TORPA-519807 format. One record per residue: residue in three letters; x, y, z of N, C-alpha, C, O in turn. Coordinates in Angstrom, 3 decimals, padded with zeros to 6 digits. Layout:
REM TORPA-519807
   res        n_u        n_v        n_w       ca_u       ca_v       ca_w        c_u        c_v        c_w        o_u        o_v        o_w
   Ala          X          Y          Z          X          Y          Z          X          Y          Z          X          Y          Z
...
This chain:
REM TORPA-519807
   res        n_u        n_v        n_w       ca_u       ca_v       ca_w        c_u        c_v        c_w        o_u        o_v        o_w
   Unk    126.001    167.372    143.311    124.610    166.162    143.168    124.615    165.243    142.373    123.788    164.332    142.351
   Unk    125.547    165.383    141.630    125.943    164.001    141.013    126.400    162.666    141.776    126.252    161.472    141.515
   Unk    127.060    163.407    142.898    127.523    162.208    143.890    126.301    161.973    144.782    126.166    160.759    144.933
   Unk    125.337    162.686    145.446    124.541    162.259    145.563    123.568    161.323    145.042    122.864    160.465    145.575
   Unk    123.725    161.726    143.842    122.427    160.489    143.072    123.019    158.868    142.954    122.540    157.760    142.714
   Unk    124.209    159.384    143.241    125.113    157.899    143.005    124.859    157.220    144.439    124.186    156.209    144.638
   Unk    125.466    157.909    145.295    125.095    157.505    146.568    123.562    157.220    147.016    123.235    156.206    147.632
   Unk    122.792    158.100    146.683    121.484    157.622    147.358    120.934    156.653    146.434    120.486    155.629    146.948
   Unk    120.862    156.789    144.920    119.997    155.743    144.020    120.687    155.213    143.346    120.083    154.772    142.369
   Unk    122.678    154.807    143.342    123.105    153.969    142.515    123.295    154.105    141.029    123.784    153.269    140.270
   Unk    122.701    155.618    140.665    122.726    155.496    139.150    124.130    156.886    138.758    124.073    157.955    139.366
   Unk    124.944    156.697    138.005    126.237    157.438    137.547    125.868    158.258    136.866    126.328    158.121    135.732
   Unk    125.013    159.382    137.015    124.745    160.589    135.838    126.069    161.301    135.460    127.185    161.420    135.966
   Unk    125.301    161.807    134.106    126.135    162.530    133.136    126.090    163.832    133.761    124.982    163.987    134.276
   Unk    126.822    164.799    133.919    127.237    165.951    134.450    127.416    167.082    133.283    128.467    167.146    132.646
   Unk    126.239    168.038    133.026    126.571    168.967    131.851    126.392    170.496    132.826    125.633    170.622    133.787
   Unk    127.457    171.725    132.178    127.298    172.420    133.332    126.162    173.444    133.010    125.642    173.575    131.901
   Unk    125.838    174.178    134.178    124.789    175.080    133.858    125.797    176.766    133.695    126.946    176.949    134.097
   Unk    125.004    177.652    133.074    125.193    178.366    131.927    124.467    179.919    132.254    123.389    180.291    132.717
   Unk    126.075    180.780    131.579    125.479    182.058    132.152    125.225    183.068    130.531    125.659    182.876    129.395
   Unk    124.260    184.238    131.154    124.213    184.743    129.902    124.723    185.958    130.175    124.352    186.771    131.021
   Unk    125.944    186.044    129.090    126.729    187.040    129.120    126.872    188.421    129.084    127.778    189.049    129.632
   Unk    125.445    189.141    128.058    125.018    190.095    127.681    124.281    190.561    129.240    124.585    191.603    129.820
   Unk    123.623    189.913    129.576    122.963    190.525    131.041    123.725    191.126    131.905    123.579    192.291    132.276
   Unk    124.661    190.283    132.305    125.756    190.860    133.571    126.450    191.609    133.131    126.769    192.562    133.843
   Unk    127.060    191.493    131.582    128.356    192.736    130.974    127.811    193.797    130.834    128.354    194.899    130.911
   Unk    126.180    193.467    130.519    125.898    195.505    130.111    124.473    195.332    130.619    123.531    194.994    129.901
   Unk    124.385    195.648    132.192    123.427    196.048    132.551    123.149    197.291    132.145    123.945    198.056    131.600
   Unk    121.540    197.596    132.516    120.840    199.145    132.602    121.344    199.696    133.784    121.265    199.237    134.923
   Unk    122.099    201.174    133.227    122.600    201.830    134.602    121.187    202.613    134.858    121.119    203.318    135.865
   Unk    120.610    202.566    134.413    119.150    203.472    135.239    118.557    202.541    135.984    117.847    202.845    136.943
   Unk    118.771    201.405    135.645    117.768    200.320    136.506    118.936    199.931    137.826    118.494    199.363    138.825
   Unk    120.499    200.297    137.735    120.827    200.124    139.010    121.109    201.161    139.433    121.351    200.977    140.626
   Unk    121.240    202.225    139.179    120.922    203.828    139.925    119.372    203.912    140.529    119.052    204.701    141.418
   Unk    118.754    203.268    140.099    116.840    203.133    140.633    117.110    202.584    141.826    116.776    203.103    142.891
   Unk    118.099    200.858    141.654    118.355    199.973    142.857    119.305    200.452    144.370    119.377    200.067    145.537
   Unk    119.947    201.538    143.485    121.097    202.410    144.566    119.957    203.057    145.682    119.707    202.902    146.878
   Unk    119.549    203.685    144.812    118.469    204.510    145.724    117.769    203.993    146.719    117.832    204.203    147.930
   Unk    116.749    202.935    145.766    115.684    202.276    146.774    116.460    201.999    147.830    116.228    202.679    148.830
   Unk    117.526    201.000    147.922    117.990    200.479    148.911    119.072    201.200    149.925    119.853    200.632    150.689
   Unk    118.900    202.574    149.719    119.456    203.380    150.192    121.170    203.465    150.480    121.855    203.802    151.447
   Unk    121.469    202.949    149.040    123.053    203.270    149.246    123.755    204.191    148.568    123.376    204.678    147.503
   Unk    125.048    204.539    149.281    126.048    205.806    148.889    126.559    205.613    147.536    127.179    204.576    147.304
   Unk    126.385    206.454    146.637    127.507    206.153    145.058    128.985    206.171    145.689    129.463    207.171    146.226
   Unk    129.704    204.840    145.545    131.004    204.994    145.891    131.014    203.817    147.303    132.038    203.147    147.437
   Unk    130.250    203.684    147.966    130.580    202.895    149.331    130.945    201.541    148.953    130.407    201.111    147.933
   Unk    131.649    200.882    149.495    132.163    199.239    149.343    130.741    198.901    149.494    129.958    199.574    150.165
   Unk    130.462    197.932    148.905    129.228    196.649    149.455    129.003    195.209    149.005    128.603    194.805    147.913
   Unk    129.286    194.655    149.897    129.043    193.156    149.909    128.112    192.923    149.224    127.340    193.882    149.239
   Unk    127.605    191.730    148.312    126.128    191.097    148.491    126.679    189.442    148.071    127.574    188.953    147.381
   Unk    125.698    189.010    148.829    125.261    188.024    148.990    123.935    187.083    148.349    122.933    187.797    148.368
   Unk    123.660    185.849    147.847    122.496    185.675    146.953    122.192    184.240    147.736    122.929    183.371    148.201
   Unk    120.715    184.414    147.656    120.230    182.982    148.439    119.225    183.254    150.201    118.412    182.630    150.883
   Unk    119.948    184.545    150.242    118.948    185.120    151.656    119.507    184.244    152.748    120.599    183.680    152.676
   Unk    118.736    184.180    153.686    119.223    183.478    154.674    119.355    182.380    155.395    118.636    182.454    156.392
   Unk    120.300    180.821    155.305    119.648    179.459    155.542    121.444    178.992    155.184    122.406    179.294    154.478
   Unk    121.136    178.351    155.916    122.220    177.312    156.682    123.621    176.804    155.293    124.801    177.155    155.281
   Unk    123.070    176.133    154.543    123.530    175.738    153.456    124.589    176.839    152.912    125.742    176.539    152.602
   Unk    124.036    178.207    152.828    124.784    179.315    152.555    125.428    180.040    153.689    125.351    181.248    153.464
   Unk    125.946    179.825    154.656    126.452    179.620    155.693    126.674    181.260    156.014    127.664    181.986    156.099
   Unk    125.213    181.453    156.148    124.616    182.898    156.504    125.258    183.545    157.748    125.776    184.655    157.620
   Unk    125.256    182.722    159.325    125.665    183.192    160.218    127.117    183.319    160.282    127.590    184.089    161.118
   Unk    128.121    182.459    159.267    128.992    182.770    159.659    130.386    183.629    158.906    131.602    183.743    159.057
   Unk    128.830    184.315    157.657    128.976    185.272    157.417    129.036    186.693    157.558    129.665    187.559    156.950
   Unk    128.293    186.717    158.432    127.541    187.506    159.171    128.724    188.279    159.909    129.031    189.471    159.922
   Unk    129.335    187.028    160.587    130.783    186.917    161.437    131.551    187.901    161.108    131.703    188.968    161.702
   Unk    132.112    187.477    160.005    133.150    188.030    158.576    132.792    189.219    158.484    133.636    190.102    158.639
   Unk    131.546    189.514    158.228    130.887    191.016    157.422    130.993    192.163    159.361    131.063    193.380    159.532
   Unk    130.960    191.205    160.211    131.127    192.232    161.459    132.481    192.580    161.509    132.763    193.775    161.427
   Unk    133.531    191.594    161.651    134.706    192.177    161.773    135.339    192.853    160.199    136.197    193.732    160.275
   Unk    135.013    192.535    159.268    135.298    193.376    158.153    135.209    195.022    158.665    136.081    195.890    158.728
   Unk    133.554    195.039    159.042    133.358    196.688    159.435    134.416    197.370    160.055    134.779    198.506    159.752
   Unk    134.945    196.600    160.998    136.263    197.275    161.984    136.955    197.348    160.915    137.353    198.513    160.899
   Unk    137.375    196.782    159.942    138.355    197.545    158.706    137.788    198.833    157.846    138.550    199.761    157.577
   Unk    136.346    198.838    157.412    136.010    199.352    156.424    134.712    199.889    156.603    134.197    199.120    157.415
   Unk    133.668    200.994    156.241    132.363    201.321    155.777    131.721    200.383    155.383    130.584    200.804    155.169
   Unk    131.798    199.174    155.124    131.186    198.484    154.368    129.706    197.957    154.362    129.441    197.118    155.223
   Unk    128.697    198.347    153.491    127.175    197.710    153.452    127.084    196.220    153.061    128.036    195.701    152.479
   Unk    125.916    195.474    153.376    125.751    194.134    153.396    124.597    193.840    152.388    123.538    193.986    153.000
   Unk    124.429    193.575    151.421    123.054    193.304    150.694    122.989    191.712    150.453    123.659    191.127    149.601
   Unk    121.932    191.004    151.477    121.122    189.979    151.582    120.170    189.392    150.398    118.988    189.307    150.729
   Unk    120.564    188.865    148.732    119.595    188.992    148.386    118.696    187.857    148.216    119.358    186.820    148.175
   Unk    117.342    187.634    148.092    116.764    186.591    147.872    116.091    185.894    149.237    115.669    186.696    150.069
   Unk    115.996    184.908    149.446    115.316    184.367    151.075    113.962    183.318    150.450    113.513    182.424    151.167
   Unk    113.404    183.580    149.021    112.631    182.145    149.053    112.921    180.964    148.865    113.814    180.589    148.105
   Unk    111.928    179.969    149.789    112.515    178.706    149.743    111.236    177.957    150.354    110.374    178.462    151.073
   Unk    111.335    176.295    149.783    110.731    175.266    149.572    110.837    174.582    151.324    110.023    173.871    151.913
   Unk    112.101    175.107    151.773    112.397    174.281    152.974    112.332    175.866    154.026    112.482    177.080    153.886
   Unk    111.947    174.673    155.289    111.603    175.864    156.475    113.267    176.092    157.271    113.887    175.216    157.874
   Unk    113.656    177.369    157.068    114.819    177.778    157.822    114.335    179.272    159.055    114.867    180.369    159.222
   Unk    113.759    178.963    159.363    112.865    179.737    160.521    114.288    180.146    161.621    114.886    181.204    161.815
   Unk    114.449    178.781    162.173    115.096    178.301    163.624    116.613    178.966    162.922    117.188    179.842    163.568
   Unk    117.021    178.643    161.997    118.454    179.379    161.251    118.642    181.114    161.154    119.668    181.786    161.257
   Unk    117.102    181.568    160.893    116.977    182.878    160.548    116.651    183.878    162.109    116.643    185.072    162.408
   Unk    116.450    182.768    162.694    116.218    183.017    164.190    117.275    183.750    164.754    117.290    184.955    165.006
   Unk    118.284    182.795    164.955    119.620    182.985    165.217    120.278    183.969    164.930    120.797    184.765    165.712
   Unk    120.307    183.974    163.149    120.763    185.176    162.520    120.659    186.566    163.497    121.393    187.464    163.908
   Unk    119.312    186.148    163.583    118.283    187.914    164.165    118.653    187.983    165.360    118.591    189.149    165.751
   Unk    119.054    187.192    166.223    119.235    187.016    167.647    121.066    187.479    167.877    121.404    188.408    168.610
   Unk    122.117    186.565    167.044    123.016    187.409    167.030    123.177    189.080    166.225    124.193    189.734    166.457
   Unk    122.298    189.531    165.477    122.072    191.086    164.790    121.686    191.255    166.114    122.604    192.028    166.389
   Unk    120.944    191.138    167.373    120.298    191.832    167.940    121.366    192.491    168.716    121.223    193.677    169.011
   Unk    122.885    191.558    169.235    123.545    192.267    169.990    124.321    193.133    169.237    125.118    193.699    169.984
   Unk    124.441    193.496    168.041    125.144    194.316    167.474    125.252    195.764    167.228    124.076    196.129    167.196
   Unk    126.137    196.985    167.002    125.520    197.970    167.484    124.668    198.408    166.211    124.581    197.732    165.186
   Unk    123.758    200.224    166.530    122.913    200.454    165.578    123.581    200.624    163.917    122.846    200.538    162.933
   Unk    125.076    200.873    163.815    125.251    201.346    162.884    125.541    199.698    161.772    125.437    199.578    160.552
   Unk    125.803    198.971    162.513    126.076    197.509    162.150    124.343    196.887    161.608    124.107    196.257    160.578
   Unk    123.594    197.207    162.405    122.263    197.132    161.931    121.729    197.671    160.709    120.889    197.086    160.026
   Unk    122.187    198.700    160.465    122.204    199.631    159.158    122.892    199.112    158.141    122.211    199.003    157.121
   Unk    124.071    198.729    158.043    124.242    198.263    157.168    123.980    196.933    156.474    124.684    196.472    155.576
   Unk    123.067    196.457    156.905    122.638    195.178    156.429    121.397    195.239    155.693    120.398    195.383    156.398
   Unk    121.231    195.170    154.531    119.657    195.229    153.891    119.378    193.764    153.416    120.140    193.227    152.612
   Unk    118.481    193.239    153.827    117.581    191.903    153.492    116.718    192.534    151.961    115.630    193.054    152.208
   Unk    117.009    192.519    150.921    116.340    193.071    149.693    115.114    191.889    149.393    114.399    192.022    148.400
   Unk    114.927    190.686    150.365    114.211    189.776    149.931    114.313    189.574    148.359    115.224    189.948    147.621
   Unk    113.298    188.974    148.075    112.962    187.977    146.436    113.360    189.486    145.169    112.439    190.275    145.379
   Unk    113.873    189.825    144.558    113.823    190.672    143.520    113.941    190.150    141.966    114.461    189.112    141.557
   Unk    113.478    190.898    141.443    113.164    190.383    139.768    114.408    190.341    138.613    115.303    191.157    138.390
   Unk    114.228    189.618    138.256    115.176    189.654    137.375    116.066    190.532    136.773    117.275    190.304    136.732
   Unk    115.453    191.697    136.223    116.385    192.703    136.113    116.969    193.240    137.131    118.157    193.530    136.989
   Unk    116.232    193.553    138.576    117.357    193.826    139.759    118.427    192.929    140.298    119.459    193.379    140.795
   Unk    118.166    191.663    140.192    118.866    190.973    140.498    119.970    191.370    139.485    120.940    191.486    140.234
   Unk    120.342    191.605    138.420    121.129    191.733    137.280    121.808    193.341    138.051    122.986    193.598    137.805
   Unk    121.131    194.166    138.800    121.740    195.608    139.311    121.888    195.009    140.474    123.107    195.171    140.531
   Unk    121.660    194.495    141.367    122.251    193.733    142.261    124.034    193.954    142.255    124.812    194.573    142.981
   Unk    124.169    193.156    141.120    125.378    192.234    140.688    126.338    193.919    140.701    127.064    194.200    141.655
   Unk    126.189    194.713    139.694    126.317    195.821    139.238    126.908    196.636    140.255    127.982    197.210    140.074
   Unk    125.944    196.746    141.815    126.136    197.106    142.813    127.527    196.831    143.377    128.398    197.659    143.642
   Unk    127.563    195.464    143.513    128.398    194.813    144.222    130.200    195.371    144.164    130.888    195.554    143.160
   Unk    130.519    195.508    145.391    132.030    195.667    145.337    132.633    194.261    145.418    133.494    193.827    144.653
   Unk    132.123    193.666    146.346    132.039    191.742    146.267    131.437    191.173    146.208    130.524    191.634    146.893
   Unk    130.971    189.771    145.602    130.182    188.925    146.145    130.509    187.777    146.986    131.439    187.089    146.564
   Unk    130.031    187.457    147.938    130.494    186.304    148.984    129.608    185.337    148.858    128.442    185.704    149.006
   Unk    129.794    184.136    148.615    129.922    182.448    148.546    130.427    181.759    149.266    131.333    181.066    148.802
   Unk    130.198    181.668    150.252    131.040    180.948    150.682    130.214    179.587    151.772    130.179    179.227    152.949
   Unk    129.645    179.213    150.412    128.549    178.229    150.756    128.991    176.749    151.585    130.103    176.298    151.310
   Unk    128.441    176.267    152.231    128.923    175.141    152.922    128.222    173.922    151.903    128.645    172.775    152.044
   Unk    127.229    174.173    150.959    126.751    173.466    150.020    126.012    173.587    149.003    124.953    174.164    149.250
   Unk    126.157    173.268    147.959    125.970    174.041    146.400    125.659    172.416    145.443    126.093    171.266    145.513
   Unk    124.739    173.105    144.648    124.471    172.227    143.803    125.027    172.252    142.411    125.474    171.260    141.834
   Unk    124.969    173.366    141.957    126.102    174.314    141.063    127.005    175.793    141.327    128.028    176.280    140.846
   Unk    126.004    176.193    142.368    126.646    177.886    142.906    126.853    178.556    141.503    127.956    178.891    141.072
   Unk    125.558    178.725    140.783    125.330    179.947    139.907    125.791    181.046    139.848    126.441    181.485    138.899
   Unk    125.415    181.825    141.201    125.719    182.905    141.316    127.506    183.263    140.863    127.867    184.085    140.022
   Unk    128.380    182.391    141.688    129.698    182.271    140.901    129.641    182.942    139.490    129.982    183.992    138.945
   Unk    129.231    182.155    139.296    129.579    182.529    137.338    129.217    184.035    137.163    130.087    184.842    136.833
   Unk    127.881    184.419    137.395    127.058    185.626    137.406    128.178    186.502    137.540    128.646    187.140    136.596
   Unk    128.732    186.541    139.043    129.020    187.201    139.109    130.697    187.556    138.963    131.369    188.504    139.370
   Unk    131.043    186.294    138.161    132.304    186.593    137.196    132.105    187.367    136.182    132.867    188.254    135.797
   Unk    130.302    186.830    135.367    129.970    187.869    134.311    130.199    188.974    134.336    130.486    189.835    133.505
   Unk    130.026    188.912    135.605    129.564    190.632    136.176    130.748    191.331    136.232    130.615    192.555    136.218
   Unk    131.818    190.917    136.288    133.158    191.617    136.593    133.382    192.198    137.651    133.990    193.252    137.836
   Unk    132.562    191.060    138.854    132.727    191.641    140.228    133.881    190.178    140.965    133.997    189.025    140.551
   Unk    134.516    190.820    142.071    135.304    190.222    142.823    134.621    188.846    143.568    133.597    188.903    144.248
   Unk    135.061    188.138    143.418    134.111    186.926    144.166    134.938    185.942    145.262    136.068    185.476    145.116
   Unk    134.090    185.786    146.317    134.787    184.869    147.390    133.488    183.767    147.530    132.258    183.734    147.505
   Unk    134.747    182.843    147.706    133.617    181.056    147.272    134.506    180.322    147.904    135.669    180.577    148.214
   Unk    133.684    179.138    148.110    134.050    177.768    149.285    135.131    177.085    148.340    134.858    176.746    147.188
   Unk    136.461    176.901    148.960    137.254    175.848    148.379    136.919    174.480    148.355    137.874    173.708    148.447
   Unk    135.970    174.072    148.270    135.163    172.825    147.814    133.999    172.740    146.553    133.372    173.657    146.024
   Unk    133.975    171.645    146.358    133.285    171.128    145.186    131.790    172.004    145.520    131.536    172.318    146.683
   Unk    131.021    172.290    144.597    131.227    172.187    143.035    132.210    173.714    142.807    132.621    174.085    141.707
   Unk    132.369    174.206    143.687    132.850    175.510    143.168    134.645    175.116    142.522    135.223    175.661    141.581
   Unk    135.027    174.279    143.206    136.519    174.370    142.131    136.473    173.031    141.360    137.345    172.178    141.194
   Unk    134.957    173.119    140.865    135.307    171.971    139.797    135.583    172.986    138.141    135.927    172.496    137.065
   Unk    135.298    174.465    138.428    134.980    175.126    137.695    135.779    176.626    137.640    135.779    177.296    136.607
   Unk    136.601    177.157    139.146    136.487    177.919    139.699    138.242    177.574    140.110    138.411    176.376    140.337
   Unk    139.466    178.392    140.228    140.337    178.631    140.810    141.042    179.643    141.490    140.414    180.696    141.594
   Unk    142.283    179.619    142.030    142.590    180.945    142.690    143.070    181.976    141.514    143.561    183.086    141.720
   Unk    142.799    181.312    140.097    143.213    182.726    139.103    142.331    183.716    138.915    142.653    184.853    138.569
   Unk    141.057    183.295    139.156    139.796    183.711    139.135    139.185    183.946    140.332    138.700    185.076    140.381
   Unk    139.052    183.369    141.196    138.506    183.928    142.709    139.050    183.737    143.945    139.919    182.890    144.151
   Unk    138.622    184.431    144.751    139.131    183.933    146.059    138.704    183.172    146.992    137.859    183.459    147.839
   Unk    139.586    181.649    146.791    138.515    180.482    147.290    139.162    180.208    148.705    140.351    180.357    148.990
   Unk    138.450    179.908    149.285    138.191    179.819    151.127    137.730    178.661    151.774    137.100    177.871    151.071
   Unk    137.903    178.383    152.961    137.784    177.538    154.069    136.454    177.989    154.001    136.406    179.219    153.990
   Unk    135.005    177.262    153.934    133.957    178.222    154.139    133.397    178.540    155.797    132.462    179.245    156.176
   Unk    134.525    177.590    156.690    134.474    177.295    158.217    135.315    177.697    158.737    135.501    177.362    159.907
   Unk    136.188    178.591    158.089    137.185    179.393    158.444    136.518    180.889    158.402    136.203    181.413    157.334
   Unk    136.341    181.500    159.629    135.945    183.132    159.584    136.763    183.999    159.364    136.742    185.002    158.650
   Unk    137.800    183.380    160.290    139.153    184.355    159.733    139.667    184.489    158.106    140.121    185.483    157.540
   Unk    139.442    183.206    157.602    139.815    183.517    156.525    139.202    183.906    155.184    139.753    184.176    154.117
   Unk    137.628    183.852    155.598    136.546    184.626    154.737    136.674    186.304    154.708    136.306    187.020    153.777
   Unk    137.404    186.826    156.199    137.299    188.306    156.628    138.467    188.217    155.561    138.145    188.549    154.420
   Unk    139.803    187.810    155.770    141.316    188.017    154.583    140.774    188.325    153.371    141.099    189.416    152.901
   Unk    139.883    187.502    152.626    139.312    187.164    151.219    138.399    188.214    151.023    138.274    188.844    149.973
   Unk    137.785    188.382    152.025    136.527    189.772    151.167    137.377    191.060    151.517    137.122    191.935    150.689
   Unk    138.685    191.651    152.849    139.063    192.578    152.513    140.212    192.411    151.289    140.500    193.438    150.674
   Unk    140.774    191.344    150.974    141.522    191.493    149.432    140.928    191.792    148.122    141.169    192.491    147.138
   Unk    139.896    190.819    148.610    139.005    191.229    146.998    138.523    192.899    146.824    138.416    193.457    145.732
   Unk    138.205    193.693    148.467    137.383    195.045    147.852    138.932    196.083    148.053    139.030    197.298    148.224
   Unk    139.817    195.198    147.964    140.739    196.487    147.439    141.492    196.191    146.625    142.703    196.412    146.639
   Unk    140.693    195.497    145.569    140.994    195.136    143.895    141.762    194.184    143.620    142.886    194.149    144.119
   Unk    141.304    193.180    142.739    142.112    192.157    142.172    141.943    192.158    140.438    141.694    191.160    139.762
   Unk    142.142    193.505    139.946    141.910    193.267    138.575    142.312    192.344    137.680    141.636    192.086    136.684
   Unk    143.522    191.723    137.968    143.778    190.543    137.323    142.977    189.220    137.238    142.836    188.495    136.253
   Unk    142.347    189.024    138.836    141.394    188.253    139.001    139.752    188.552    138.041    138.966    187.942    137.317
   Unk    139.875    189.364    138.406    138.338    190.102    137.430    138.719    189.913    135.989    137.877    189.871    135.092
   Unk    139.594    189.837    135.857    139.668    189.301    134.240    139.441    188.053    133.513    138.827    187.699    132.507
   Unk    140.129    187.559    134.358    140.476    186.142    134.508    139.001    185.028    134.841    138.585    183.943    134.436
   Unk    138.579    186.130    135.855    136.771    185.249    136.025    135.875    185.916    134.317    135.240    185.247    133.503
   Unk    136.043    186.740    134.307    135.127    187.285    132.891    135.723    186.250    131.981    134.852    185.815    131.227
   Unk    136.858    185.722    131.792    137.451    184.638    130.892    136.813    183.590    130.866    136.424    183.074    129.818
   Unk    136.577    183.042    132.214    136.137    181.793    132.804    134.846    182.359    132.711    134.996    182.280    131.491
   Unk    133.946    182.755    132.807    132.628    183.244    132.704    132.330    182.809    131.263    131.451    182.013    130.933
   Unk    133.279    183.511    130.365    132.592    183.579    128.665    132.479    181.826    128.434    131.669    181.292    127.676
   Unk    133.367    181.195    129.174    133.606    179.940    128.835    132.218    179.016    129.256    131.943    177.884    128.859
   Unk    131.774    179.515    129.793    130.330    179.460    129.925    129.184    179.895    129.757    128.285    179.750    130.585
   Unk    129.032    180.635    128.386    127.754    181.060    128.072    127.293    179.789    127.605    127.867    178.701    127.636
   Unk    125.661    180.244    126.974    124.796    179.411    127.232    125.194    178.482    125.817    125.164    177.254    125.746
   Unk    125.707    179.782    124.339    125.778    178.621    123.539    126.588    177.538    123.512    126.388    176.578    122.768
   Unk    127.813    177.657    124.544    128.824    176.625    124.752    128.077    175.487    125.303    128.314    174.342    124.918
   Unk    126.952    175.819    126.418    126.837    175.080    127.538    125.644    174.020    126.727    125.438    172.852    127.058
   Unk    124.931    174.764    125.582    123.924    174.431    124.608    124.796    173.003    123.884    124.274    171.904    123.697
   Unk    125.857    173.276    123.642    126.550    172.531    122.226    126.680    171.260    123.189    126.167    170.193    122.852
   Unk    127.437    171.407    124.499    127.652    170.046    125.677    126.223    169.128    125.492    126.011    167.922    125.365
   Unk    125.527    170.102    125.535    123.845    169.345    125.857    123.749    168.641    124.590    123.253    167.529    124.772
   Unk    123.981    168.826    123.609    123.609    168.386    122.282    124.418    167.734    122.180    123.908    166.746    121.652
   Unk    125.670    167.496    122.349    126.231    166.165    122.192    125.981    165.520    123.315    125.797    164.352    122.974
   Unk    125.889    165.594    124.244    125.145    164.477    125.184    123.824    163.815    124.350    123.614    162.647    124.023
   Unk    123.212    164.751    124.191    121.847    164.069    123.811    121.826    163.226    122.390    121.085    162.284    122.112
   Unk    123.073    163.962    121.392    123.317    162.852    120.861    123.931    161.575    120.404    124.002    160.928    119.359
   Unk    124.392    161.482    121.772    124.701    160.474    122.108    124.009    159.133    122.604    124.238    157.999    122.184
   Unk    123.270    159.450    123.418    121.874    158.840    123.808    121.387    158.305    122.650    121.363    157.075    122.636
   Unk    120.920    158.971    121.497    120.432    158.895    120.017    121.292    157.694    119.403    120.829    156.638    118.971
   Unk    122.683    158.081    119.452    123.615    156.819    119.210    123.328    155.465    119.695    123.118    154.390    119.133
   Unk    123.405    155.991    121.336    123.411    154.540    121.625    122.701    153.630    121.717    122.946    152.425    121.657
   Unk    121.297    154.448    121.948    119.516    153.598    121.802    118.950    154.433    121.247    118.852    155.428    121.965
   Unk    118.451    154.564    120.182    117.487    155.452    119.126    116.250    155.040    119.298    115.452    155.945    119.054
   Unk    115.721    153.972    119.641    114.324    153.684    119.543    114.138    154.146    121.153    113.152    154.836    121.412
   Unk    115.020    153.799    122.195    114.641    153.912    123.678    114.044    155.627    123.430    112.934    156.037    123.768
   Unk    115.087    156.390    122.782    115.388    157.801    122.946    113.868    158.696    122.291    113.228    159.712    122.561
   Unk    113.835    157.530    121.263    112.468    158.469    120.774    110.945    157.783    121.182    109.910    157.962    120.539
   Unk    111.081    156.994    122.355    109.871    155.982    122.680    109.617    157.268    123.884    108.456    157.596    124.130
   Unk    110.852    158.002    124.646    111.048    159.159    125.704    110.385    160.267    124.856    109.521    160.933    125.428
   Unk    110.691    160.569    123.499    110.635    162.074    123.289    109.271    161.714    122.812    108.776    162.794    122.491
   Unk    108.113    160.458    122.523    107.092    160.636    122.248    106.287    161.133    123.445    105.384    161.955    123.292
   Unk    106.539    160.747    124.363    105.946    161.345    125.719    106.277    162.511    126.449    105.906    162.785    127.590
   Unk    106.972    163.146    125.736    107.761    164.509    126.256    106.542    165.564    126.495    106.781    166.704    126.893
């Protein structure tokens, strides 16, 4: 987004990261998790891949479908596609997804659950149900899903490109070329086999982005504006 603003408007904007609510993801409600599992028809202990953001081009959902189907030849994994609300029209892309899915076996079709929009509490539970979170996005603003997955101690597969590479590395996540289906399959398979060291490193990474830390970054930036131009800041504040 910083690069887009610079290119399109010629403005060099300052960057302050997003944040994650640690307690929400580190201590989800066991009752809510069990309730969501039952509602979605998931079995206790079965491997579950979860992606967030619905079915749309920037989320790379079609390629993730191909990766999921290839993964299904190795493991009886399920896939939860969470979300899908958008102000943009992704109907053509969704039609392509449904067309591809129509060629699959009935077992593969049943293995995919599109949840639609979930409440905040159920989103938290969805992370707790995940054996791996997949975010091989082609484009993101920040990629908050990645931080939330790490905070929930879930193995993460994400794109080896900005913005993910600005705060993730191979020590805390499985980073892949989002246009390489075989690389996505390999990373998902590795993540499902378990990677406790990456999970611990990921949790430590997420904790660095706790909201109290991020709030201090915001405060520091606002103070720098006040020092640089106190009059203009006061004027702006009076119209807020």
